[in-house]
GUPAMI-724007 format. One record per atom (N, C-alpha, C): residue number from 1; y, z, x; atom name; residue in three letters. Coordinates in steps of 0.1 Angstrom, whole numbers, plus 5000, padded with zeros to 4 digits. Example, Ala and Ser with C-alpha at 12.3 -4.5 7.8 and 13.67 -1.06 7.14 Angstrom:
BEGIN
   n    Y    Z    X atom res
   1 4943 5078 5132    N ALA
   1 4955 5078 5123   CA ALA
   1 4967 5078 5132    C ALA
   2 4978 5071 5128    N SER
   2 4989 5071 5137   CA SER
   2 5000 5079 5129    C SER
This chain:
BEGIN
   n    Y    Z    X atom res
   1 4987 5000 5007    N GLN
   1 5001 4999 5001   CA GLN
   1 5013 5002 5010    C GLN
   2 5023 4989 5007    N VAL
   2 5033 4986 5015   CA VAL
   2 5041 5002 5008    C VAL
   3 5051 5010 5018    N GLN
   3 5058 5017 5015   CA GLN
   3 5071 5016 5028    C GLN
   4 5082 5015 5022    N LEU
   4 5098 5012 5029   CA LEU
   4 5102 5029 5027    C LEU
   5 5108 5033 5035    N VAL
   5 5114 5049 5035   CA VAL
   5 5125 5049 5037    C VAL
   6 5140 5048 5036    N GLU
   6 5150 5047 5040   CA GLU
   6 5155 5062 5043    C GLU
   7 5163 5063 5054    N SER
   7 5170 5076 5056   CA SER
   7 5183 5073 5063    C SER
   8 5189 5084 5064    N GLY
   8 5201 5086 5071   CA GLY
   8 5216 5085 5062    C GLY
   9 5214 5083 5049    N GLY
   9 5223 5082 5042   CA GLY
   9 5232 5097 5041    C GLY
  10 5245 5094 5036    N GLY
  10 5252 5110 5034   CA GLY
  10 5267 5105 5032    C GLY
  11 5273 5118 5035    N LEU
  11 5289 5115 5030   CA LEU
  11 5296 5115 5044    C LEU
  12 5306 5105 5046    N VAL
  12 5312 5102 5056   CA VAL
  12 5327 5099 5054    C VAL
  13 5336 5106 5062    N GLN
  13 5351 5101 5057   CA GLN
  13 5350 5085 5063    C GLN
  14 5362 5081 5056    N ALA
  14 5365 5064 5059   CA ALA
  14 5371 5065 5072    C ALA
  15 5364 5052 5084    N GLY
  15 5367 5052 5093   CA GLY
  15 5357 5058 5103    C GLY
  16 5344 5067 5094    N GLY
  16 5335 5071 5103   CA GLY
  16 5322 5061 5105    C GLY
  17 5315 5067 5109    N SER
  17 5300 5060 5116   CA SER
  17 5291 5063 5109    C SER
  18 5278 5057 5105    N LEU
  18 5269 5063 5098   CA LEU
  18 5256 5055 5100    C LEU
  19 5244 5057 5104    N GLY
  19 5234 5049 5105   CA GLY
  19 5224 5054 5100    C GLY
  20 5215 5041 5093    N LEU
  20 5207 5040 5084   CA LEU
  20 5192 5034 5094    C LEU
  21 5182 5039 5085    N SER
  21 5170 5036 5091   CA SER
  21 5159 5034 5081    C SER
  22 5150 5026 5082    N CYS
  22 5141 5023 5071   CA CYS
  22 5129 5018 5080    C CYS
  23 5118 5028 5076    N ALA
  23 5105 5030 5081   CA ALA
  23 5096 5019 5073    C ALA
  24 5086 5013 5076    N ALA
  24 5079 5005 5067   CA ALA
  24 5067 5010 5070    C ALA
  25 5055 5011 5063    N SER
  25 5041 5013 5065   CA SER
  25 5031 5003 5056    C SER
  26 5019 5000 5060    N GLY
  26 5009 4996 5051   CA GLY
  26 5011 4979 5050    C GLY
  27 5021 4973 5063    N ILE
  27 5021 4960 5065   CA ILE
  27 5014 4951 5069    C ILE
  28 5004 4943 5060    N ARG
  28 4992 4937 5061   CA ARG
  28 4994 4922 5061    C ARG
  29 5009 4918 5064    N PHE
  29 5011 4903 5060   CA PHE
  29 5020 4901 5070    C PHE
  30 5024 4887 5070    N SER
  30 5037 4886 5076   CA SER
  30 5049 4885 5073    C SER
  31 5058 4889 5077    N VAL
  31 5071 4894 5077   CA VAL
  31 5079 4882 5082    C VAL
  32 5089 4878 5073    N LYS
  32 5098 4869 5077   CA LYS
  32 5110 4874 5080    C LYS
  33 5116 4885 5072    N SER
  33 5131 4888 5073   CA SER
  33 5128 4904 5073    C SER
  34 5137 4911 5076    N MET
  34 5138 4928 5072   CA MET
  34 5156 4927 5066    C MET
  35 5158 4936 5059    N GLY
  35 5175 4933 5058   CA GLY
  35 5178 4948 5049    C GLY
  36 5191 4950 5048    N TRP
  36 5194 4959 5038   CA TRP
  36 5206 4952 5031    C TRP
  37 5203 4958 5012    N HIS
  37 5209 4955 5002   CA HIS
  37 5220 4966 5000    C HIS
  38 5228 4968 4994    N ARG
  38 5233 4977 4984   CA ARG
  38 5238 4975 4973    C ARG
  39 5240 4985 4966    N GLN
  39 5245 4987 4951   CA GLN
  39 5255 4995 4950    C GLN
  40 5265 4993 4945    N GLY
  40 5275 5004 4938   CA GLY
  40 5272 5003 4927    C GLY
  41 5284 5016 4921    N PRO
  41 5284 5016 4911   CA PRO
  41 5289 5005 4899    C PRO
  42 5279 5001 4889    N GLY
  42 5283 4991 4880   CA GLY
  42 5283 4978 4886    C GLY
  43 5278 4975 4898    N LYS
  43 5279 4965 4904   CA LYS
  43 5261 4958 4911    C LYS
  44 5261 4944 4912    N GLN
  44 5249 4938 4914   CA GLN
  44 5246 4945 4926    C GLN
  45 5232 4943 4929    N ARG
  45 5227 4944 4945   CA ARG
  45 5229 4935 4951    C ARG
  46 5238 4938 4964    N ASP
  46 5239 4925 4974   CA ASP
  46 5238 4927 4986    C ASP
  47 5230 4915 4993    N LEU
  47 5227 4914 5006   CA LEU
  47 5239 4920 5016    C LEU
  48 5236 4931 5025    N VAL
  48 5244 4930 5038   CA VAL
  48 5240 4928 5048    C VAL
  49 5229 4929 5054    N ALA
  49 5225 4921 5066   CA ALA
  49 5209 4920 5068    C ALA
  50 5207 4914 5073    N GLU
  50 5193 4907 5073   CA GLU
  50 5189 4904 5088    C GLU
  51 5176 4906 5093    N ILE
  51 5173 4901 5102   CA ILE
  51 5159 4895 5103    C ILE
  52 5158 4883 5110    N THR
  52 5144 4876 5110   CA THR
  52 5136 4882 5117    C THR
  53 5122 4876 5119    N THR
  53 5113 4882 5133   CA THR
  53 5119 4873 5142    C THR
  54 5122 4863 5142    N GLY
  54 5128 4859 5156   CA GLY
  54 5143 4863 5159    C GLY
  55 5146 4872 5153    N GLY
  55 5160 4881 5160   CA GLY
  55 5170 4874 5152    C GLY
  56 5171 4864 5143    N SER
  56 5184 4860 5138   CA SER
  56 5188 4870 5134    C SER
  57 5204 4870 5129    N THR
  57 5210 4880 5121   CA THR
  57 5220 4874 5111    C THR
  58 5222 4878 5098    N TYR
  58 5231 4877 5090   CA TYR
  58 5235 4886 5084    C TYR
  59 5251 4886 5081    N TYR
  59 5258 4901 5077   CA TYR
  59 5268 4889 5067    C TYR
  60 5270 4902 5054    N ALA
  60 5280 4897 5047   CA ALA
  60 5290 4897 5054    C ALA
  61 5300 4889 5048    N ASP
  61 5316 4887 5056   CA ASP
  61 5322 4900 5052    C ASP
  62 5319 4912 5042    N SER
  62 5325 4921 5044   CA SER
  62 5323 4929 5052    C SER
  63 5311 4931 5057    N VAL
  63 5311 4939 5068   CA VAL
  63 5306 4934 5084    C VAL
  64 5312 4920 5085    N LYS
  64 5311 4914 5100   CA LYS
  64 5318 4923 5110    C LYS
  65 5312 4922 5120    N GLY
  65 5322 4934 5130   CA GLY
  65 5318 4948 5129    C GLY
  66 5315 4952 5118    N ARG
  66 5317 4968 5115   CA ARG
  66 5299 4973 5116    C ARG
  67 5292 4965 5108    N PHE
  67 5278 4967 5108   CA PHE
  67 5267 4959 5118    C PHE
  68 5258 4966 5123    N THR
  68 5249 4961 5132   CA THR
  68 5233 4962 5129    C THR
  69 5225 4952 5127    N ILE
  69 5211 4955 5121   CA ILE
  69 5205 4950 5131    C ILE
  70 5194 4957 5132    N SER
  70 5183 4962 5143   CA SER
  70 5169 4963 5142    C SER
  71 5159 4958 5146    N ARG
  71 5145 4959 5143   CA ARG
  71 5138 4963 5153    C ARG
  72 5125 4969 5152    N ASP
  72 5118 4973 5161   CA ASP
  72 5104 4968 5155    C ASP
  73 5096 4959 5156    N ASP
  73 5084 4954 5151   CA ASP
  73 5076 4960 5158    C ASP
  74 5072 4971 5167    N ALA
  74 5062 4978 5174   CA ALA
  74 5063 4991 5164    C ALA
  75 5075 4996 5158    N LYS
  75 5074 5008 5151   CA LYS
  75 5076 5003 5135    C LYS
  76 5079 4989 5132    N ASN
  76 5081 4987 5120   CA ASN
  76 5094 4994 5111    C ASN
  77 5105 4996 5121    N THR
  77 5118 4999 5115   CA THR
  77 5124 4988 5118    C THR
  78 5135 4992 5107    N VAL
  78 5148 4985 5105   CA VAL
  78 5162 4992 5107    C VAL
  79 5171 4993 5114    N ASP
  79 5181 5001 5111   CA ASP
  79 5195 4991 5111    C ASP
  80 5204 5001 5104    N LEU
  80 5214 4999 5100   CA LEU
  80 5226 5007 5106    C LEU
  81 5232 4998 5118    N GLN
  81 5246 5009 5121   CA GLN
  81 5259 5005 5116    C GLN
  82 5268 5014 5109    N MET
  82 5278 5012 5099   CA MET
  82 5287 5019 5111    C MET
  83 5300 5013 5110    N THR
  83 5308 5017 5118   CA THR
  83 5323 5015 5110    C THR
  84 5334 5021 5114    N SER
  84 5347 5018 5103   CA SER
  84 5344 5017 5088    C SER
  85 5337 5027 5086    N LEU
  85 5333 5027 5068   CA LEU
  85 5348 5026 5062    C LEU
  86 5345 5021 5050    N LYS
  86 5353 5018 5039   CA LYS
  86 5352 5029 5029    C LYS
  87 5359 5029 5019    N PRO
  87 5355 5033 5005   CA PRO
  87 5347 5026 4997    C PRO
  88 5351 5014 5001    N GLU
  88 5342 5000 4991   CA GLU
  88 5330 4999 4997    C GLU
  89 5326 5007 5008    N ASP
  89 5310 5004 5019   CA ASP
  89 5303 5017 5011    C ASP
  90 5308 5025 4997    N ALA
  90 5299 5034 4994   CA ALA
  90 5289 5030 4985    C ALA
  91 5275 5029 4986    N ALA
  91 5267 5024 4977   CA ALA
  91 5253 5031 4978    C ALA
  92 5245 5030 4970    N VAL
  92 5230 5028 4973   CA VAL
  92 5224 5021 4979    C VAL
  93 5221 5022 4996    N TYR
  93 5218 5011 5005   CA TYR
  93 5200 5012 5002    C TYR
  94 5192 4999 5000    N TYR
  94 5181 4997 5001   CA TYR
  94 5175 4989 5014    C TYR
  95 5165 4991 5015    N CYS
  95 5159 4985 5025   CA CYS
  95 5148 4972 5021    C CYS
  96 5145 4959 5025    N ASP
  96 5137 4952 5022   CA ASP
  96 5131 4942 5032    C ASP
  97 5120 4941 5026    N ILE
  97 5109 4931 5036   CA ILE
  97 5110 4922 5026    C ILE
  98 5110 4910 5035    N HIS
  98 5108 4897 5029   CA HIS
  98 5097 4891 5036    C HIS
  99 5085 4887 5028    N THR
  99 5074 4883 5035   CA THR
  99 5074 4865 5036    C THR
 100 5064 4861 5044    N ALA
 100 5066 4847 5049   CA ALA
 100 5061 4841 5034    C ALA
 101 5054 4846 5026    N LEU
 101 5052 4840 5013   CA LEU
 101 5058 4842 5005    C LEU
 102 5074 4846 5009    N GLY
 102 5084 4844 4996   CA GLY
 102 5085 4861 4990    C GLY
 103 5076 4867 4991    N GLY
 103 5078 4882 4981   CA GLY
 103 5085 4893 4990    C GLY
 104 5088 4901 4982    N ASP
 104 5098 4914 4989   CA ASP
 104 5096 4925 4981    C ASP
 105 5092 4933 4989    N TYR
 105 5091 4948 4992   CA TYR
 105 5105 4959 4992    C TYR
 106 5103 4965 4982    N TRP
 106 5119 4976 4983   CA TRP
 106 5115 4992 4987    C TRP
 107 5123 4995 4995    N GLY
 107 5124 5012 4997   CA GLY
 107 5133 5016 4981    C GLY
 108 5135 5028 4979    N LYS
 108 5140 5036 4971   CA LYS
 108 5154 5039 4969    C LYS
 109 5160 5032 4986    N GLY
 109 5174 5034 4987   CA GLY
 109 5180 5049 4991    C GLY
 110 5188 5045 4996    N THR
 110 5198 5061 5001   CA THR
 110 5211 5060 5001    C THR
 111 5216 5074 4998    N LEU
 111 5229 5072 4989   CA LEU
 111 5240 5070 5002    C LEU
 112 5249 5062 5001    N VAL
 112 5260 5063 5013   CA VAL
 112 5272 5070 5004    C VAL
 113 5279 5079 5008    N THR
 113 5292 5080 5000   CA THR
 113 5305 5080 5010    C THR
 114 5312 5075 5011    N VAL
 114 5327 5073 5020   CA VAL
 114 5337 5079 5011    C VAL
 115 5345 5091 5017    N SER
 115 5357 5096 5012   CA SER
 115 5368 5091 5021    C SER
 116 5380 5091 5011    N SER
 116 5390 5084 5015   CA SER
 116 5402 5093 5019    C SER
């Protein structure tokens, strides 16, 4: 059974930094990419950052230059380092694994709160 467990969320002041980590277990398939999405109150879930098996990265325009995604295939983890946080970054952050066959697995999310 695939499990993704996020950690590292919490309360941070605007301008501060926070690191999120996602540990995946039970993976018995080929992974195409791992990523982080977020969903603010009353908003849809949006892709924040993604990293492929080959190491290519994608960042939403709103986080470029502030967030950094990294992965450790040996540990099956994907991390998101967030700096210069803004109140609009506040959301529930979800880890996602996108398989080579087009499926997705999700974590339960971790809450990030940014105070102004």
